[in-house]
Steps between C-alpha positions, in 0.01 A plus 500: 500500500486420871173543684473774756491407865134601527411284196675203663311561825171523308574166330572330832185643657294374204655153530434489876137603449460218246658255745276615783185477291592158360579371850173633645278366224686170463488425873127582514432273202705218653304534824168491310609190312630325810197565723287316243739208452316173573622257761546245221765731350680575827289797610255532787176573311234233553322423172158339494307684229754776428257777596717622788806516279316686224354748750833679548480860376744789494438872548696817563193674645379273782496143624266291281183417689337169586240382249198273540582338165568129503725501194742751355659557161874467452641836613863443402488768230341756731764431765787528252366825352445657841852414611653610168328838533596561862747777570764509770337627818159353419358218707403186313214326677460128438187348648285193465133567429376152591309503828670179612854640459535581871402146601750352257774730629442467875286188533163466666383287790138513602154539361433760233190714456336226289544239774785315331781379725860529388842408635733636233862599536615820335729492200679830559543565126494879549715518814760252375530682169518846659792379713694449176469864387868578553595193294285629212652848529857367506446275197341779300766752601767264366308467171457877476872563553577266209228657283591863573876517561 
């Protein structure tokens, strides 16, 4: 028996919602993975101790705050779960908690509050990754179309 027109429309709407959700979550996860990719692997993240990289957190409530901690646990699971639970229309905040994240992103020239002098170039790991957002969306949209025809 042939499906009614309204049943066919409902099926298409359901497939499009699945595509949209998969694209949104997949692109956010790709961005989170890429922003942490070390320079040694083709990314822009400087790695000395790994604390900066591990300090990335995700939230749908607010931007993660800066912490005074010097080391951080691996937050990959927390990031993945936050993204996987995000609904279309929600904002996914990705933020580094390490206090030195801003210096690593933008660089720092001068003397800090402890009297140490620096002349460091920025790495731009956040800005350069954010510029690729459309690339992440396009790649995940193509995957979603194949997954939910």
